[in-house]
C-alpha positions in Angstrom: -93.3 -47.6 -11.4 -93.7 -51.1 -10.9 -95.4 -52.8 -13.9 -95.9 -56.1 -12.3 -99.1 -56.7 -9.1 -97.8 -58.0 -5.7 -99.7 -61.4 -5.2 -99.5 -61.8 -1.1 -101.8 -58.8 -1.3 -104.3 -59.3 -3.9 -107.3 -59.3 -1.4 -106.7 -56.0 0.1 -108.2 -52.9 -1.3 -105.8 -50.8 -2.7 -104.9 -47.4 -3.8 -103.5 -46.9 -7.4 -101.1 -44.1 -8.0 -100.2 -43.2 -11.8 -96.8 -41.9 -12.1 -96.4 -38.8 -14.8 -92.7 -38.2 -13.9 -92.8 -36.1 -10.5 -89.8 -36.5 -8.0 -92.7 -36.6 -5.1 -94.3 -39.8 -6.6 -92.6 -42.0 -4.4 -93.5 -39.5 -1.4 -97.5 -39.9 -1.9 -97.0 -44.0 -1.6 -95.2 -43.3 1.8 -97.8 -41.0 3.0 -100.3 -43.8 2.4 -99.0 -46.4 3.5 -98.8 -44.3 6.8 -102.1 -44.5 6.8 -102.0 -48.5 7.1 -103.4 -48.3 3.6 -101.6 -50.1 0.6 -100.9 -48.2 -2.7 -99.3 -49.3 -6.1 -97.4 -47.3 -8.2 -97.8 -47.7 -12.4 -96.3 -45.7 -15.0 -99.5 -43.3 -16.6 -99.3 -45.4 -19.8 -98.9 -48.8 -18.0 -101.3 -49.5 -15.5 -103.7 -52.6 -15.0 -106.6 -52.9 -16.9 -108.7 -54.6 -14.1 -109.2 -52.0 -11.7 -111.6 -54.0 -9.4 -109.5 -54.7 -6.3 -108.7 -50.5 -6.0 -111.0 -48.3 -3.9 -109.2 -45.3 -5.3 -106.6 -43.4 -7.6 -104.2 -40.8 -7.1 -102.9 -38.8 -9.9 -99.2 -37.9 -9.5 -97.4 -34.6 -10.7 -95.1 -34.2 -13.6 -92.0 -32.0 -14.7 -94.2 -31.6 -18.0 -96.6 -29.4 -19.0 -100.1 -30.0 -19.9 -100.0 -27.4 -22.9 -97.2 -28.7 -24.2 -97.6 -30.6 -27.4 -96.0 -33.8 -26.4 -98.4 -33.4 -22.8 -98.5 -36.9 -21.1 -102.1 -37.9 -21.5 -103.9 -40.7 -20.0 -107.0 -42.2 -21.0 -109.2 -41.7 -17.5 -112.2 -43.6 -19.1 -112.6 -46.4 -17.0 -111.6 -44.4 -13.3 -113.5 -40.6 -13.6 -117.2 -41.1 -11.9 -116.4 -45.0 -11.6 -113.4 -44.9 -8.4 -113.1 -41.7 -6.4 -110.2 -39.9 -7.9 -107.7 -37.7 -6.4 -105.4 -35.3 -9.0 -102.2 -33.7 -7.9 -100.6 -30.7 -9.5 -99.8 -31.8 -12.9 -103.3 -34.2 -12.3 -104.8 -30.8 -11.4 -103.5 -29.2 -14.2 -104.6 -32.1 -16.8 -108.5 -32.1 -15.4 -108.5 -28.8 -15.8 -107.5 -28.4 -19.0 -109.1 -31.6 -20.4 -112.4 -30.9 -19.5 -113.6 -27.9 -20.1 -111.2 -25.6 -17.8 -108.0 -23.7 -18.8 -104.5 -23.8 -17.8 -102.1 -20.7 -18.5 -98.5 -20.2 -17.6 -97.9 -18.7 -14.7 -96.2 -15.1 -14.0 -93.4 -16.4 -12.3 -92.8 -20.3 -11.2 -94.6 -21.1 -8.1 -92.0 -23.4 -6.0 -92.2 -23.6 -2.1 -94.2 -22.9 0.7 -97.4 -21.2 0.8 -100.6 -20.7 2.6 -104.0 -21.7 2.4 -106.0 -18.0 2.4 -109.3 -19.3 1.5 -110.8 -22.9 2.3 -114.4 -23.6 1.3 -116.8 -24.5 4.7 -118.5 -27.5 5.4 -116.2 -29.6 3.1 -115.1 -33.1 4.4 -111.7 -32.8 1.9 -111.0 -30.5 4.1 -112.0 -31.1 7.7 -109.7 -30.4 10.3 -107.4 -28.3 8.2 -107.2 -24.9 9.3 -107.3 -21.2 7.1 -103.3 -20.4 6.6 -102.0 -24.1 6.5 -99.0 -24.4 5.1 -98.7 -26.1 1.7 -96.0 -26.9 -0.7 -96.4 -25.5 -4.4 -94.0 -26.8 -7.2 -95.5 -25.4 -10.6 -95.2 -23.3 -13.7 -98.3 -23.6 -15.0 -101.9 -22.5 -13.5 -105.3 -23.6 -13.6 -107.0 -20.3 -14.9 -110.3 -21.3 -15.0 -111.9 -24.7 -13.3 -113.1 -27.7 -16.0 -116.5 -28.4 -16.5 -118.9 -28.8 -13.1 -115.7 -27.7 -11.0 -116.3 -26.4 -7.6 -113.3 -24.4 -5.7 -112.5 -25.4 -2.5 -109.4 -23.6 -1.7 -106.9 -20.8 -2.5 -103.6 -19.5 -1.4 -102.4 -15.6 -1.7 -101.1 -16.5 -5.7 -103.2 -19.3 -6.5 -107.3 -19.1 -6.9 -107.8 -22.6 -7.7 -105.1 -24.3 -5.2 -108.0 -27.5 -4.7 -111.1 -28.0 -6.5 -113.9 -30.8 -7.0 -115.9 -32.1 -9.8 -119.8 -32.1 -8.8 -121.5 -35.2 -10.0 -118.5 -37.2 -9.5 -116.1 -38.4 -6.3 -113.0 -36.3 -8.0 -110.6 -34.1 -5.9 -107.8 -31.7 -7.2 -105.1 -29.5 -5.8 -102.4 -27.9 -7.4 -100.0 -28.1 -4.1 -98.3 -31.9 -3.0 -99.6 -33.1 0.3 -97.2 -35.8 0.0 -94.5 -33.6 1.5 -93.5 -32.7 4.9 -93.3 -28.6 4.2 -97.6 -29.4 3.5 -98.1 -29.3 7.5 -101.4 -31.0 6.8 -100.6 -33.2 3.7 -101.1 -36.4 5.8 -104.7 -35.0 7.2 -105.5 -34.2 3.6 -104.9 -37.7 2.2 -106.8 -39.4 5.2 -110.1 -37.0 4.5 -109.9 -38.1 1.1 -109.2 -42.0 1.3 -110.4 -42.7 4.5 -113.6 -40.2 4.8 -114.7 -39.9 0.9 -113.2 -42.9 -0.5 -113.5 -45.1 2.9 -110.4 -47.4 1.7 -109.8 -49.8 4.9 -107.0 -49.1 6.7 -105.7 -52.9 7.2 -102.8 -52.7 5.7 -100.2 -53.0 9.0 -96.9 -55.3 9.5 -99.1 -58.1 11.1 -101.3 -58.2 8.4 -98.2 -58.6 5.8 -96.8 -61.0 7.7 -100.1 -63.3 7.6 -100.7 -62.5 3.8 -96.9 -63.0 3.2 -96.3 -66.2 4.7 -99.5 -67.9 3.0 -98.4 -66.7 -0.1 -94.6 -67.9 0.0 -96.3 -71.4 1.3 -98.2 -71.4 -2.0 -96.0 -70.3 -4.2 -92.9 -72.2 -3.2 -94.6 -75.3 -1.7 -92.0 -77.8 -1.0 -88.9 -76.9 -3.4 -85.7 -75.8 -2.1 -84.9 -72.3 -2.2 -81.4 -70.2 -1.7 -81.1 -67.2 -0.3 -78.1 -64.3 -0.5 -77.6 -63.0 3.1 -75.8 -59.6 3.9 -76.1 -59.2 7.3 -78.6 -56.2 6.4 -82.0 -55.7 7.3 -83.9 -56.7 4.2 -82.1 -60.3 3.3 -82.2 -60.9 7.5 -86.1 -60.1 7.1 -86.4 -61.7 4.1 -84.8 -64.7 5.6 -86.9 -64.7 8.6 -90.1 -64.9 7.2 -89.4 -67.4 4.6 -88.1 -69.3 7.2 -91.3 -68.9 9.2 -92.9 -70.0 5.6 -91.1 -73.4 4.5 -88.5 -73.6 7.6 -85.4 -76.3 6.7 -85.7 -76.3 2.6 -84.4 -72.5 2.9 -80.2 -72.7 2.6 -78.7 -69.1 3.3 -75.6 -68.3 2.2 -73.2 -65.1 3.1 -71.0 -64.7 0.7 -67.5 -62.3 1.5 -67.2 -60.2 -1.6 -63.7 -58.3 0.3 -65.9 -55.1 0.3 -67.5 -55.8 3.6 -66.7 -53.6 6.6 -64.3 -54.5 8.6 -64.6 -57.9 10.1 -67.5 -57.8 8.6 -68.0 -61.5 7.5 -67.2 -63.2 10.7 -69.2 -60.7 12.7 -72.5 -61.5 10.6 -71.8 -65.6 10.8 -71.4 -65.4 14.2 -74.7 -62.7 14.4 -77.1 -65.5 12.8 -75.9 -68.5 14.9 -78.4 -68.4 16.9 -81.3 -67.7 14.5 -82.1 -71.1 13.9 -81.5 -70.4 10.2 -79.4 -72.4 7.7 -76.4 -70.1 6.8 -72.8 -71.2 4.9 -70.3 -68.7 4.9 -68.4 -68.6 1.4 -64.8 -66.5 1.0 -64.7 -65.4 -2.3 -63.2 -62.2 -1.7 -60.4 -62.9 -4.2 -62.5 -63.8 -7.1 -64.4 -60.5 -6.6 -61.5 -58.1 -6.3 -59.8 -59.8 -9.3 -63.2 -59.0 -11.5 -62.9 -55.7 -10.2 -59.3 -55.2 -11.1 -58.8 -51.6 -13.5 -62.4 -51.3 -13.8 -63.2 -47.6 -12.3 -66.9 -46.7 -13.7 -69.2 -47.2 -11.1 -72.2 -49.2 -12.9 -69.3 -51.5 -14.0 -68.3 -51.9 -10.6 -72.2 -53.1 -9.9 -72.7 -55.2 -13.3 -69.3 -56.9 -12.2 -70.6 -57.7 -8.9 -74.0 -58.4 -9.7 -72.3 -61.1 -12.2 -70.2 -62.3 -9.9 -72.7 -62.9 -6.8 -74.7 -64.4 -9.7 -71.7 -67.1 -10.3 -70.8 -68.0 -6.9 -74.7 -68.4 -6.0 -74.9 -70.8 -9.4 -72.1 -72.9 -8.1 -73.2 -72.8 -4.1 -77.0 -73.9 -5.3 -75.4 -76.4 -7.7 -74.3 -78.1 -4.0 -77.7 -78.2 -2.9 -79.6 -80.8 -5.0 -82.9 -79.4 -6.4 -82.5 -76.0 -5.5 -85.9 -74.0 -7.5 -85.6 -70.7 -5.9 -83.0 -67.9 -5.2 -84.3 -65.7 -3.1 -83.5 -61.9 -3.1 -84.3 -58.8 -0.1 -84.9 -56.6 -3.0 -87.1 -53.9 -1.8 -89.6 -50.8 -3.0 -86.9 -48.0 -3.6 -84.2 -50.2 -5.0 -87.3 -51.2 -7.8 -88.0 -47.4 -8.5 -84.3 -46.4 -8.9 -84.1 -48.8 -11.3 -86.9 -48.6 -13.5 -87.3 -45.9 -16.0 -89.9 -45.3 -18.6 -90.9 -42.7 -20.9 -92.6 -39.7 -18.1 -91.5 -41.4 -14.7 -88.3 -40.2 -13.0 -85.1 -41.3 -15.0 -83.0 -44.5 -13.9 -80.5 -43.3 -11.2 -78.7 -46.1 -10.8 -79.2 -50.2 -11.2 -79.2 -52.3 -7.9 -77.4 -55.8 -8.0 -80.9 -57.5 -6.7 -83.0 -55.6 -9.7 -83.4 -57.0 -13.0 -83.7 -60.7 -13.4 -81.1 -63.5 -13.9 -78.9 -64.7 -16.8 -80.7 -67.7 -18.6 -77.8 -70.1 -17.7 -79.2 -70.0 -13.9 -82.1 -72.1 -14.2 -83.8 -70.6 -10.7 -86.9 -68.6 -10.4 -86.7 -65.5 -8.2 -88.9 -64.7 -4.5 -89.1 -61.4 -3.6 -90.7 -61.1 -0.7 -90.4 -57.7 1.1 -90.4 -55.9 -3.0 -93.2 -53.5 -2.2 -92.2 -52.3 1.2 -90.0 -49.6 2.3 -87.6 -49.5 4.5 -89.2 -48.6 7.6 -91.7 -51.0 6.6 -89.4 -54.0 6.8 -88.0 -52.9 9.9 -91.5 -52.8 11.6 -92.3 -56.4 9.9 -88.9 -57.6 11.3 -89.9 -56.4 14.5 -93.5 -58.0 14.3 -91.1 -61.1 13.7 -89.2 -60.9 16.7 -85.8 -59.9 15.3 -83.4 -58.4 17.3 -83.8 -54.5 17.9 -80.1 -54.0 17.6 -80.0 -55.8 14.3 -83.1 -54.1 12.8 -81.4 -50.9 13.6 -78.2 -51.4 11.5 -77.9 -48.7 8.9 -78.1 -49.6 5.1 -75.3 -51.1 3.3 -74.8 -50.9 -0.3 -75.1 -54.5 -1.7 -71.8 -53.8 -4.2 -70.2 -52.7 -1.0 -67.1 -50.6 -0.2 -66.5 -50.8 -4.3 -69.3 -47.9 -4.9 -67.2 -46.2 -2.0 -63.9 -46.2 -3.3 -64.2 -43.7 -6.1 -62.2 -45.1 -9.0 -60.3 -48.1 -9.5 -60.3 -51.0 -6.9 -57.6 -52.3 -5.1 -56.7 -54.4 -1.8 -54.9 -51.3 -0.6 -58.1 -48.9 -0.9 -60.4 -51.6 0.4 -57.9 -51.8 3.6 -57.8 -48.0 4.1 -61.1 -47.5 4.1 -62.9 -50.1 6.1 -60.2 -48.7 8.8 -61.6 -45.2 8.1 -65.2 -46.7 8.3 -64.8 -48.8 11.5 -63.4 -45.6 13.0 -66.5 -43.6 12.1 -68.8 -46.0 12.9 -67.8 -47.3 16.3 -67.3 -43.5 17.3 -70.9 -43.0 16.4 -72.0 -45.9 18.5 -69.7 -44.4 21.1 -71.2 -41.3 21.4 -74.8 -42.4 21.2 -75.2 -40.7 17.9 -75.7 -43.8 15.7 -79.3 -44.8 16.1 -79.8 -40.6 15.4 -78.3 -41.5 12.0 -80.3 -43.2 8.6 -77.2 -44.4 7.4 -73.5 -43.5 7.9 -70.1 -44.8 5.8 -66.7 -43.1 4.2 -66.3 -42.3 0.7 -62.6 -43.0 -0.4 -61.9 -40.3 -2.6 -59.7 -40.4 -5.9 -57.5 -37.8 -5.4 -54.4 -37.0 -3.1 -53.3 -33.5 -0.6 -50.8 -32.4 1.1 -50.4 -32.6 4.3 -47.7 -32.3 7.5 -46.8 -35.2 9.5 -43.9 -34.1 11.9 -41.4 -32.6 10.0 -42.0 -34.5 6.8 -44.5 -33.5 3.8 -47.7 -36.2 2.8 -49.3 -36.7 -0.3 -51.9 -39.0 1.0 -55.5 -39.9 0.8 -59.0 -37.8 1.1 -61.8 -39.2 2.6 -65.2 -37.8 2.8 -67.4 -38.9 5.7 -71.4 -39.0 4.9 -74.3 -39.1 7.5 -77.6 -38.6 6.8 -81.4 -38.7 8.3 -84.3 -40.2 6.4 -87.2 -42.2 6.8 -87.1 -44.8 3.3 -84.2 -42.9 1.3 -85.8 -41.8 -1.4 -85.2 -38.3 0.9 -82.5 -37.7 2.6 -80.9 -34.7 4.8 -77.3 -34.6 6.3 -77.2 -35.1 9.6 -75.5 -31.8 11.7 -72.9 -34.2 13.8 -71.4 -31.8 16.1 -68.5 -30.1 15.7 -66.2 -32.1 18.5 -67.1 -35.6 17.3 -66.1 -34.9 13.8 -63.1 -33.1 15.3 -61.9 -36.3 17.4 -62.7 -38.9 14.4 -61.0 -36.7 12.0 -58.1 -36.6 14.2 -58.3 -40.7 15.4 -58.4 -41.4 11.5 -55.4 -39.3 10.3 -53.2 -40.5 12.9 -54.4 -44.2 12.7 -55.3 -44.9 9.4 -52.0 -44.9 6.9 -52.7 -43.1 3.7 -54.7 -40.6 4.9 -54.3 -37.2 5.7 -57.3 -35.4 5.2 -60.6 -35.2 6.4 -64.5 -33.7 4.7 -67.9 -33.8 5.7 -70.2 -34.4 3.1 -73.4 -31.6 4.1 -75.4 -32.9 0.7 -78.8 -33.6 1.0 -81.0 -35.9 -1.8 -82.1 -34.6 -4.1 -80.4 -33.3 -5.6 -77.3 -35.7 -4.6 -78.2 -39.0 -3.4 -76.8 -41.0 -0.6 -73.9 -42.7 -2.2 -71.3 -41.2 -4.2 -71.6 -43.7 -6.7 
């Protein structure tokens, strides 16, 4: 879903993924990357005209029907018969419907697990995949008749044409989703297509990325000065080390205290960077942020205010440094994906404070060395750069900080309460050996009070929700089954030690349909 090509990998052989709006499109990219193959996602109606650097194309799924009058249509004349093509779900139905086949409404929407009941023998596409292999279906239409020159490759009990190929082309199609974990041999299928059939080189490794990225940064920035906003998190730290490796002393790092960090985070982060060789300046702007946020309860407005004030602070600080040309950001792929919406691809979930460019008054160019990486890829790059594993293992923390974990308006007292609760929860995870088993954890201050009893007195105080999820990239996440004994201990400690809280609940929602953060 990114309309701009990445420059540093321009010499790589890439896979082009075309997005028709499926919630699973990003997962296709994840599985391809796991094969050490670089890929890019573009909207189906806005992809590069020059396909010379691509070795294969994948058509994604879609919530739309190919039988609808407003079906999403694409001109494949530059792709079919010229590049290896894999069509997934909607893509498979699209090829059938518009190429001499027939797509009809299914008797009942098929959503969930199915098993392959037939696999055509001696097909490289299904090499090392056994009969009865589990696949994940998600469609309300089905392919009744194959397209011209179509050859059936696989079936399930309910779907006759679960997979097919087109004779005379390197074109394959499947009605199931190989990218989800429920398709047990999905990664193998993608490897069969990309490596064995399309012969795409598996050369997208952390070492290769670092080498290409440093060279690209040096070519792009040359002797210019760069200012980078550090947050203490994995993304900005890896971005800083990459830039430092490329341009050395011309990188100026600024760590801003927006008043919405975790307890003692400002001091701890500055100490953490002390021995990393980075030029870091701490700026305490907490009063400025909290003043601007006073009385604001809309989450999108909060994000925009924080983004604006960050930019203003950076503008002020960058003017102190003579001749700064660039602003570096730790933007990663999920940030961009969740902030982009076009006809077809997934609707915008939320805006991100570091996505969308700079206002005209700030005369800086943007450099985003991690823009095309998922979180787990950023960590692997960080390990290649020799960054402390403890720092790389830190949980993600939202750019707007605790502002989006305080539902409703923000006050210094609410920030204090949430900082205390968060510290007890995070420290408890570490003490009990649970921190590294969780991808992201935090506490949310709810805009409700509940009745309670402390001693002989009735209380009417705040409710906090604890959230802990497991994930690989933040695109999907499941809640963590923390031990009841641990939750009981943390709940008691929060209620006993944090004045203003008398009730603790635990969030057991997965993403999707929920998001990791509450706002």
